[in-house]
C-alpha positions as CSV (number, residue, x, y, z in Angstrom):
1,X,-19.4,3.4,40.2
2,X,-19.8,0.1,38.1
3,X,-17.7,-1.1,34.9
4,X,-20.0,-3.4,32.1
5,X,-18.4,-4.7,29.0
6,X,-20.4,-5.6,25.9
7,X,-18.8,-8.7,24.2
8,X,-19.5,-9.7,21.0
9,X,-18.1,-10.6,17.8
10,X,-17.2,-7.5,15.0
11,X,-20.6,-7.1,13.2
12,X,-22.7,-8.8,16.1
13,X,-24.5,-5.1,16.9
14,X,-22.2,-4.2,19.9
15,X,-22.7,-0.4,19.1
16,X,-26.1,-1.3,18.1
17,X,-27.1,-2.6,21.5
18,X,-25.1,-0.1,23.4
19,X,-27.2,2.9,21.4
20,X,-30.4,1.5,21.8
21,X,-29.7,1.1,25.8
22,X,-28.4,4.9,26.1
23,X,-31.4,6.1,24.2
24,X,-33.9,4.2,26.1
25,X,-32.2,5.2,29.6
26,X,-31.5,8.9,28.3
27,X,-35.7,8.9,28.0
28,X,-36.2,7.6,31.3
29,X,-33.9,9.8,33.1
30,X,-33.7,12.9,31.6
31,X,-31.8,14.5,34.5
32,X,-28.8,12.2,33.8
33,X,-26.0,13.0,31.5
34,X,-24.7,10.0,28.8
35,X,-21.6,10.7,27.5
36,X,-20.3,8.3,24.2
37,X,-16.8,8.4,24.0
38,X,-15.4,7.2,20.5
39,X,-12.1,8.0,18.3
40,X,-11.7,11.2,17.2
41,X,-12.6,10.1,13.4
42,X,-16.3,8.5,14.6
43,X,-17.5,11.5,16.7
44,X,-19.8,12.8,13.6
45,X,-21.1,9.2,12.4
46,X,-21.9,8.1,15.9
47,X,-24.1,11.6,16.8
48,X,-26.0,10.6,13.2
49,X,-26.2,7.2,14.6
50,X,-27.5,8.3,17.7
51,X,-29.9,11.1,16.6
52,X,-31.1,7.9,14.1
53,X,-32.0,5.6,16.8
54,X,-33.9,8.4,19.2
55,X,-37.8,8.1,18.5
56,X,-37.7,12.2,18.8
57,X,-35.0,12.2,16.2
58,X,-32.4,14.3,18.6
59,X,-30.8,13.9,21.3
60,X,-30.7,16.4,24.4
61,X,-29.0,14.6,27.3
62,X,-26.5,12.5,25.1
63,X,-23.1,13.6,23.8
64,X,-20.9,11.8,21.5
65,X,-17.4,12.9,22.1
66,X,-13.4,11.9,21.7
67,X,-10.9,12.0,24.8
68,X,-10.0,15.5,23.3
69,X,-13.5,17.0,23.3
70,X,-14.2,15.5,26.4
71,X,-11.4,17.7,27.8
72,X,-12.5,20.7,26.3
73,X,-16.1,20.3,27.7
74,X,-14.6,19.5,31.4
75,X,-12.4,22.7,31.4
76,X,-14.9,25.0,29.7
77,X,-17.0,23.7,33.0
78,X,-14.3,23.9,35.8
79,X,-13.0,26.9,34.4
80,X,-9.3,26.0,34.4
81,X,-6.7,28.2,32.1
82,X,-4.1,25.8,30.3
83,X,-1.7,26.5,28.0
84,X,-2.0,26.4,24.2
85,X,-2.3,23.1,22.9
86,X,0.0,22.0,20.3
87,X,-1.0,20.1,17.7
88,X,0.5,17.7,15.2
89,X,1.6,20.6,12.6
90,X,3.4,22.5,15.7
91,X,5.0,19.6,17.2
92,X,6.4,19.0,13.6
93,X,7.9,22.5,13.5
94,X,9.3,22.4,17.1
95,X,11.4,19.2,16.4
96,X,12.6,20.3,13.4
97,X,13.7,23.5,15.1
98,X,15.1,21.5,17.5
99,X,16.9,18.9,15.6
100,X,18.4,21.9,13.3
101,X,20.2,23.0,16.4
102,X,21.2,19.6,17.7
103,X,22.4,18.7,14.2
104,X,26.0,18.6,14.5
105,X,25.5,16.5,17.8
106,X,23.2,13.8,16.1
107,X,24.9,10.5,14.8
108,X,22.0,8.7,13.5
109,X,19.3,10.9,12.4
110,X,21.6,13.8,11.4
111,X,22.1,12.4,7.8
112,X,17.8,11.8,7.5
113,X,16.5,15.1,9.0
114,X,16.2,16.5,5.2
115,X,14.0,13.2,4.0
116,X,10.7,13.8,3.4
117,X,8.2,12.7,6.3
118,X,11.6,11.9,8.8
119,X,10.3,14.8,10.9
120,X,7.2,13.4,11.1
121,X,8.4,9.8,12.2
122,X,10.4,11.3,15.0
123,X,7.3,13.1,16.0
124,X,5.2,9.8,16.1
125,X,8.2,8.2,18.3
126,X,8.1,10.9,20.9
127,X,4.2,11.3,20.8
128,X,4.2,7.3,21.7
129,X,6.8,7.8,24.4
130,X,4.5,10.4,26.5
131,X,1.1,8.3,25.9
132,X,2.8,5.0,27.4
133,X,5.0,6.7,30.0
134,X,8.4,6.5,28.6
135,X,10.7,9.0,30.6
136,X,14.2,9.9,30.2
137,X,15.0,7.6,33.1
138,X,13.1,4.5,31.1
139,X,15.2,5.3,28.3
140,X,18.2,5.2,30.2
141,X,17.6,2.3,31.9
142,X,16.8,0.3,28.6
143,X,20.2,2.1,26.8
144,X,21.9,0.5,29.3
145,X,21.2,-3.1,28.2
146,X,22.2,-2.1,24.7
147,X,25.6,-2.5,23.2
148,X,27.2,1.0,22.8
149,X,28.7,0.2,19.4
150,X,25.0,-0.8,18.3
151,X,22.7,1.1,15.5
152,X,19.7,1.5,18.0
153,X,21.6,2.5,20.5
154,X,23.2,5.6,18.9
155,X,19.6,6.3,17.5
156,X,17.9,6.1,20.8
157,X,20.7,8.4,21.7
158,X,19.6,10.9,19.0
159,X,15.9,10.5,20.0
160,X,16.5,11.2,23.4
161,X,18.5,14.3,22.5
162,X,15.5,15.7,20.5
163,X,13.3,14.4,23.1
164,X,14.7,16.4,25.8
165,X,14.8,19.5,23.9
166,X,11.5,19.5,23.0
167,X,10.4,18.6,26.4
168,X,12.3,22.0,27.8
169,X,11.0,24.4,24.6
170,X,7.3,22.9,25.6
171,X,7.9,23.8,29.6
172,X,5.3,26.7,30.7
173,X,4.7,27.4,26.9
174,X,2.6,24.8,25.7
175,X,0.8,21.2,26.4
176,X,0.4,18.3,24.0
177,X,-2.6,16.3,23.2
178,X,-1.1,13.5,25.1
179,X,-0.3,15.4,28.3
180,X,-3.8,17.0,28.0
181,X,-5.3,13.8,29.1
182,X,-3.2,13.5,32.6
183,X,-4.4,17.5,33.1
184,X,-8.0,16.1,32.3
185,X,-7.8,13.4,34.7
186,X,-7.0,15.7,37.6
187,X,-10.0,18.0,36.9
188,X,-12.4,14.9,36.3
189,X,-13.5,15.2,40.0
190,X,-14.3,18.8,39.9
191,X,-16.4,18.4,37.4
192,X,-20.4,18.1,37.7
193,X,-21.1,17.3,34.3
194,X,-19.5,13.9,34.9
195,X,-21.0,13.3,38.3
196,X,-23.1,10.3,38.7
197,X,-23.4,10.3,34.6
198,X,-23.0,7.5,32.7
199,X,-19.9,7.0,30.1
200,X,-19.8,4.2,27.2
201,X,-16.9,3.4,25.4
202,X,-17.2,2.2,21.6
203,X,-15.1,2.0,18.6
204,X,-11.7,1.0,20.6
205,X,-9.4,-1.9,20.3
206,X,-7.2,-0.8,23.5
207,X,-6.3,2.3,25.8
208,X,-2.3,3.6,26.4
209,X,-1.3,4.2,29.7
210,X,-2.2,7.7,29.9
211,X,-5.7,6.8,28.5
212,X,-6.1,4.2,31.1
213,X,-5.3,6.7,34.1
214,X,-8.3,8.9,32.9
215,X,-10.5,5.7,32.6
216,X,-10.2,4.9,36.2
217,X,-10.8,8.8,37.3
218,X,-14.2,8.0,35.3
219,X,-15.2,5.2,36.7
220,X,-14.8,6.6,40.4
221,X,-17.1,9.6,39.8
222,X,-19.4,7.9,36.9
223,X,-22.2,5.7,37.8
224,X,-21.7,3.3,35.2
225,X,-18.8,3.1,32.6
226,X,-20.0,0.8,29.4
227,X,-17.2,-0.7,27.4
228,X,-18.0,-2.6,23.8
229,X,-15.2,-5.4,23.1
230,X,-14.8,-7.6,20.1
231,X,-14.6,-10.8,21.4
232,X,-15.3,-14.4,19.9
233,X,-17.3,-16.7,22.0
234,X,-14.8,-19.4,22.2
235,X,-12.1,-17.0,23.9
236,X,-11.8,-16.3,27.6
237,X,-12.0,-12.7,27.6
238,X,-10.1,-12.3,31.3
239,X,-7.3,-14.6,29.9
240,X,-4.6,-12.2,28.4
241,X,-1.3,-14.2,27.8
242,X,0.3,-12.5,25.2
243,X,-0.1,-9.9,22.3
244,X,0.0,-12.7,19.5
245,X,-2.9,-14.6,20.5
246,X,-6.1,-13.9,18.6
247,X,-8.4,-11.0,20.0
248,X,-4.9,-10.2,22.1
249,X,-5.4,-6.2,22.0
250,X,-9.4,-6.8,23.4
251,X,-7.8,-9.5,26.1
252,X,-5.5,-7.0,27.3
253,X,-8.2,-4.2,27.5
254,X,-10.2,-6.4,29.4
255,X,-7.9,-7.4,31.9
256,X,-6.3,-4.2,32.4
257,X,-9.5,-2.6,33.0
258,X,-10.6,-5.2,35.4
259,X,-7.7,-5.0,37.2
260,X,-7.8,-1.3,38.0
261,X,-11.3,-1.8,39.1
262,X,-10.4,-4.4,41.5
263,X,-7.9,-2.8,42.9
264,X,-10.4,0.6,43.8
265,X,-13.0,-1.3,44.5
266,X,-15.4,-0.6,41.7
267,X,-17.6,-3.2,40.9
268,X,-17.4,-5.3,37.8
269,X,-20.9,-6.4,36.4
270,X,-21.5,-9.3,34.1
271,X,-20.7,-8.9,30.7
272,X,-23.8,-8.4,28.1
273,X,-22.8,-11.0,25.2
274,X,-23.7,-10.7,21.9
275,X,-22.8,-14.0,20.4
276,X,-24.2,-16.0,17.6
277,X,-23.6,-17.2,14.0
278,X,-23.7,-16.0,12.0
279,X,-23.4,-12.5,13.1
280,X,-25.7,-9.8,12.3
281,X,-23.6,-7.9,9.5
282,X,-23.0,-11.0,7.7
283,X,-26.2,-12.8,7.9
284,X,-26.9,-12.6,3.9
285,X,-23.3,-13.6,3.1
286,X,-21.9,-16.9,4.2
287,X,-18.8,-16.4,2.6
288,X,-17.9,-13.5,4.8
289,X,-19.3,-15.3,7.7
290,X,-17.8,-18.3,7.3
291,X,-14.4,-15.9,7.1
292,X,-15.2,-13.8,10.1
293,X,-15.3,-16.9,12.2
294,X,-12.5,-18.7,11.1
295,X,-9.8,-16.7,9.6
296,X,-6.5,-17.0,11.6
297,X,-7.6,-20.3,13.4
298,X,-5.7,-23.7,12.8
299,X,-7.8,-26.7,11.7
300,X,-11.0,-24.2,10.9
301,X,-12.3,-26.4,8.5
302,X,-13.4,-25.7,4.7
303,X,-16.1,-23.5,3.2
304,X,-17.5,-26.4,0.2
305,X,-20.3,-24.0,-0.8
306,X,-20.1,-22.2,-4.3
307,X,-18.1,-18.8,-3.5
308,X,-20.2,-15.8,-4.8
309,X,-19.6,-12.8,-2.7
310,X,-15.8,-12.7,-2.6
311,X,-13.4,-12.7,-5.3
312,X,-9.3,-12.9,-5.8
313,X,-7.6,-10.8,-8.5
314,X,-4.1,-10.7,-9.3
315,X,-2.3,-8.0,-11.0
316,X,1.3,-7.4,-11.9
317,X,1.6,-4.3,-10.4
318,X,-0.1,-1.3,-8.3
319,X,-1.2,0.7,-11.5
320,X,-2.9,-2.5,-12.8
321,X,-4.4,-3.1,-9.7
322,X,-5.8,0.5,-9.5
323,X,-7.0,0.3,-13.0
324,X,-8.7,-2.9,-12.2
325,X,-10.5,-1.3,-8.9
326,X,-11.8,1.4,-10.7
327,X,-12.9,-0.4,-14.0
328,X,-15.0,-2.7,-11.4
329,X,-16.5,0.4,-9.6
330,X,-17.7,1.8,-12.7
331,X,-19.1,-1.6,-13.8
332,X,-21.4,-2.0,-10.1
333,X,-22.8,1.7,-10.6
334,X,-23.6,1.0,-14.3
335,X,-25.1,-2.4,-14.3
336,X,-25.7,-3.4,-10.8
337,X,-27.2,-0.2,-9.8
338,X,-24.7,0.5,-7.2
339,X,-24.3,4.3,-5.7
340,X,-20.9,5.2,-5.5
341,X,-21.4,5.9,-1.3
342,X,-22.0,2.2,-1.2
343,X,-18.2,1.1,-2.1
344,X,-15.1,1.5,-0.2
345,X,-11.5,0.8,-1.4
346,X,-8.9,-0.2,1.3
347,X,-5.5,-0.6,1.1
348,X,-2.3,-1.7,3.0
349,X,-0.4,1.3,2.0
350,X,-1.3,4.8,0.6
351,X,2.0,5.5,0.0
352,X,2.3,3.2,-2.8
353,X,-1.5,3.0,-3.9
354,X,-2.6,6.6,-3.3
355,X,-1.5,8.1,-6.8
356,X,-2.0,5.6,-8.8
357,X,-5.8,5.3,-7.5
358,X,-6.2,9.3,-7.8
359,X,-5.1,8.9,-11.5
360,X,-7.4,5.6,-12.1
361,X,-10.5,7.4,-10.4
362,X,-10.1,10.2,-12.5
363,X,-10.0,8.4,-15.8
364,X,-12.6,6.4,-15.0
365,X,-14.6,9.8,-13.8
366,X,-15.4,8.2,-10.5
367,X,-15.7,10.8,-7.4
368,X,-13.6,9.6,-4.4
369,X,-12.6,10.9,-0.9
370,X,-9.3,9.8,-0.1
371,X,-8.0,9.2,3.3
């Protein structure tokens, strides 16, 4: 049982190093299971990357899973019969029904329930309460410190009523995805597929308390647990002060896992440090390499060379921005021989930009997948 971190800047090759290590060890130890845990949206891409990294083009004793898929795999093995899992749409329907019944008792939420997306926001708050272990007692303790005439007090009071009704409705009928991980934590010691296996976690910026409890159980029963962490060489990964410091989320993740391992007498091995400047991703792009190293740092100096790979454009409104982006993409494809799949567009708020971008891409004949 051991815990090891792979530290490096964004683009330094942490995932590449991790996948190469897993592929090499999996060929040397075909009897051992290697599980790569990644966020839900990255599972297919991770499987593809692992297959591409494997000399034989296939993976037999390696699995790329999310926490949810790991839960289903473990339950399938240990034979547990759990209640049906309620997905996000199901939560929205249940909360809408409960809020409708309680409408006369709600002070703040009452006038907002029919607004588009409002029920989804309430659902998100309740989901976070479950993930971070905020139960009714903690809510009550927090509300005692608030003025009973404050807007926040009335809003939390309404959410507590809906939260309690939601829990009562689900009891003995359904289980949420957040609660599923607690059930998985209890089942981990029984799972033969996890015993003496190697767990690698990649692509996470932090873990919720529910996930931390699961990780502790994995550290107890697995031979090794590897975790990639985005970290600059000028930072101390074991010194977490506050969430607003540079790499605060990464430091919080490292210090929390180290503390849990220490309390359970689990060995924490020396980290693998993949530092170096410029990072591999930006070896051929000096401007982005400079930004990666210096952005958000005080007194970080200036870039005095000619800038070729970075442009800033100003537009009057989101529609003009969308048109400029579509025009730029068409120019890259026609004149510079780019392919559409080489290009990504990132926006701060899809509610603001989504419709304008969709219309601009349609006008310019650009195929797009919007997420």
